[in-house]
MIZA-915425 format. One record per residue (C-alpha): residue number from 1; x, y, z. Coordinates in pm, 1 decimal. Example, Ala and Ser with C-alpha at 12.3 -4.5 7.8 and 13.67 -1.06 7.14 Angstrom:
<atoms>
ATOM   pos          u          v          w
ATOM     1     1230.0     -450.0      780.0
ATOM     2     1367.0     -106.0      714.0
</atoms>
This chain:
<atoms>
ATOM   pos          u          v          w
ATOM     1    14235.0    11619.6     9674.5
ATOM     2    14208.1    11483.8     9323.0
ATOM     3    13895.4    11303.7     9203.0
ATOM     4    14040.1    10948.2     9194.0
ATOM     5    14172.3    10983.4     9549.6
ATOM     6    13841.0    11122.0     9670.2
ATOM     7    13646.8    10839.3     9503.8
ATOM     8    13871.9    10580.7     9668.8
ATOM     9    13827.5    10738.8    10011.8
ATOM    10    13448.9    10754.1     9970.3
ATOM    11    13432.9    10392.5     9852.9
ATOM    12    13655.4    10283.0    10142.5
ATOM    13    13430.6    10460.4    10395.7
ATOM    14    13119.8    10306.0    10241.5
ATOM    15    13278.9     9960.7    10252.0
ATOM    16    13376.1    10006.6    10619.0
ATOM    17    13033.8    10109.9    10746.6
ATOM    18    12770.7     9870.2    10874.6
ATOM    19    12508.9    10142.3    10910.9
ATOM    20    12213.9    10056.8    10691.2
ATOM    21    12066.6    10401.4    10759.3
ATOM    22    12383.8    10580.5    10650.3
ATOM    23    12401.9    10374.5    10331.8
ATOM    24    12034.3    10441.9    10257.4
ATOM    25    12089.1    10815.7    10310.9
ATOM    26    12390.9    10818.0    10079.3
ATOM    27    12194.2    10629.1     9815.8
ATOM    28    11897.5    10869.0     9841.2
ATOM    29    12129.1    11167.8     9813.0
ATOM    30    12291.7    11020.8     9503.1
ATOM    31    11949.7    10952.3     9350.0
ATOM    32    11843.6    11313.3     9417.5
ATOM    33    12135.1    11453.1     9220.4
ATOM    34    11972.9    11333.7     8899.6
ATOM    35    12271.1    11381.6     8673.3
ATOM    36    12564.6    11157.6     8754.4
ATOM    37    12827.4    11429.3     8716.6
ATOM    38    12630.3    11727.0     8847.5
ATOM    39    12578.7    11757.1     9224.5
ATOM    40    12239.6    11875.9     9347.8
ATOM    41    12408.9    12089.6     9613.4
ATOM    42    12766.1    12185.4     9696.9
ATOM    43    12830.1    12172.0    10072.4
ATOM    44    13043.3    12435.0    10241.4
ATOM    45    13350.2    12329.4    10438.0
ATOM    46    13156.6    12387.7    10761.4
ATOM    47    12865.9    12172.8    10640.3
ATOM    48    13106.8    11895.9    10540.7
ATOM    49    13264.0    11901.0    10888.2
ATOM    50    12918.6    11876.2    11045.8
ATOM    51    12823.5    11586.8    10816.0
ATOM    52    13147.3    11406.7    10908.0
ATOM    53    13066.6    11453.5    11275.0
ATOM    54    12712.8    11324.5    11227.9
ATOM    55    12835.9    11018.3    11034.4
ATOM    56    13078.3    10936.4    11317.3
ATOM    57    12796.1    10968.4    11572.0
ATOM    58    12574.0    10735.3    11368.9
ATOM    59    12851.0    10478.2    11331.4
ATOM    60    12909.6    10496.8    11709.0
ATOM    61    12538.0    10437.5    11773.7
ATOM    62    12479.4    10791.7    11903.0
ATOM    63    12136.9    10855.5    11756.1
ATOM    64    11768.2    10811.3    11837.7
ATOM    65    11534.4    10587.4    11646.9
ATOM    66    11207.0    10746.4    11536.6
ATOM    67    11021.0    10564.5    11816.7
ATOM    68    11267.7    10680.8    12082.8
ATOM    69    11258.9    11035.9    11947.9
ATOM    70    10877.6    11035.4    11954.3
ATOM    71    10881.7    10917.5    12318.3
ATOM    72    11133.4    11188.6    12414.1
ATOM    73    10923.4    11457.2    12245.2
ATOM    74    10610.5    11340.3    12429.6
ATOM    75    10805.7    11357.7    12757.0
ATOM    76    10925.3    11711.6    12681.9
ATOM    77    10573.7    11820.7    12591.9
ATOM    78    10429.2    11655.5    12901.6
ATOM    79    10196.7    11426.9    12706.4
</atoms>
Protein backbone atom coordinates (compact mmCIF):
# COMPACT_ATOMS: atom_id res chain seq x y z
CA UNK A 1 0.00 0.00 0.00
CA UNK A 2 1.35 3.41 -0.93
CA UNK A 3 1.77 6.15 1.67
CA UNK A 4 -1.14 8.39 0.55
CA UNK A 5 -3.54 5.43 0.59
CA UNK A 6 -2.32 4.35 4.00
CA UNK A 7 -2.69 7.87 5.41
CA UNK A 8 -6.25 8.08 4.10
CA UNK A 9 -7.17 4.72 5.64
CA UNK A 10 -5.66 5.70 9.00
CA UNK A 11 -7.43 9.07 8.98
CA UNK A 12 -10.72 7.38 8.04
CA UNK A 13 -10.39 4.89 10.92
CA UNK A 14 -9.57 7.68 13.36
CA UNK A 15 -12.57 9.69 12.17
CA UNK A 16 -14.87 6.66 12.56
CA UNK A 17 -13.91 5.79 16.13
CA UNK A 18 -15.63 7.15 19.21
CA UNK A 19 -13.14 5.56 21.58
CA UNK A 20 -11.46 8.28 23.59
CA UNK A 21 -8.99 5.72 24.96
CA UNK A 22 -7.99 4.53 21.48
CA UNK A 23 -7.48 8.11 20.31
CA UNK A 24 -5.42 8.93 23.41
CA UNK A 25 -3.27 5.83 22.82
CA UNK A 26 -2.69 6.76 19.18
CA UNK A 27 -1.77 10.29 20.19
CA UNK A 28 0.67 9.07 22.87
CA UNK A 29 2.27 6.68 20.40
CA UNK A 30 2.70 9.48 17.87
CA UNK A 31 4.22 11.73 20.54
CA UNK A 32 6.68 8.97 21.51
CA UNK A 33 8.05 8.72 17.99
CA UNK A 34 9.72 12.09 18.42
CA UNK A 35 10.60 12.66 14.79
CA UNK A 36 7.60 13.05 12.52
CA UNK A 37 8.98 10.85 9.75
CA UNK A 38 10.86 8.30 11.84
CA UNK A 39 8.84 5.62 13.66
CA UNK A 40 9.93 4.67 17.18
CA UNK A 41 9.25 1.00 16.41
CA UNK A 42 8.32 -0.99 13.33
CA UNK A 43 5.65 -3.60 14.10
CA UNK A 44 5.80 -7.04 12.54
CA UNK A 45 2.88 -8.30 10.48
CA UNK A 46 1.82 -10.50 13.41
CA UNK A 47 1.94 -7.56 15.83
CA UNK A 48 -0.12 -5.45 13.42
CA UNK A 49 -2.77 -8.19 13.22
CA UNK A 50 -2.90 -8.36 17.02
CA UNK A 51 -3.21 -4.57 17.28
CA UNK A 52 -6.06 -4.62 14.73
CA UNK A 53 -7.81 -7.28 16.78
CA UNK A 54 -7.36 -5.31 19.99
CA UNK A 55 -8.68 -2.11 18.36
CA UNK A 56 -11.79 -3.98 17.19
CA UNK A 57 -12.32 -5.34 20.71
CA UNK A 58 -12.02 -1.86 22.21
CA UNK A 59 -14.45 -0.39 19.68
CA UNK A 60 -16.89 -3.22 20.49
CA UNK A 61 -16.60 -2.46 24.22
CA UNK A 62 -14.73 -5.70 24.98
CA UNK A 63 -12.30 -4.41 27.59
CA UNK A 64 -12.02 -3.88 31.34
CA UNK A 65 -11.70 -0.51 32.98
CA UNK A 66 -8.87 -0.18 35.51
CA UNK A 67 -11.38 -0.42 38.39
CA UNK A 68 -12.99 -3.58 36.97
CA UNK A 69 -9.58 -5.12 36.31
CA UNK A 70 -8.47 -4.35 39.88
CA UNK A 71 -11.64 -6.02 41.24
CA UNK A 72 -11.08 -9.11 39.06
CA UNK A 73 -7.46 -9.39 40.21
CA UNK A 74 -8.52 -9.16 43.86
CA UNK A 75 -11.06 -11.93 43.22
CA UNK A 76 -8.43 -14.15 41.59
CA UNK A 77 -6.02 -13.55 44.45
CA UNK A 78 -8.72 -14.20 47.03
CA UNK A 79 -8.41 -10.78 48.65
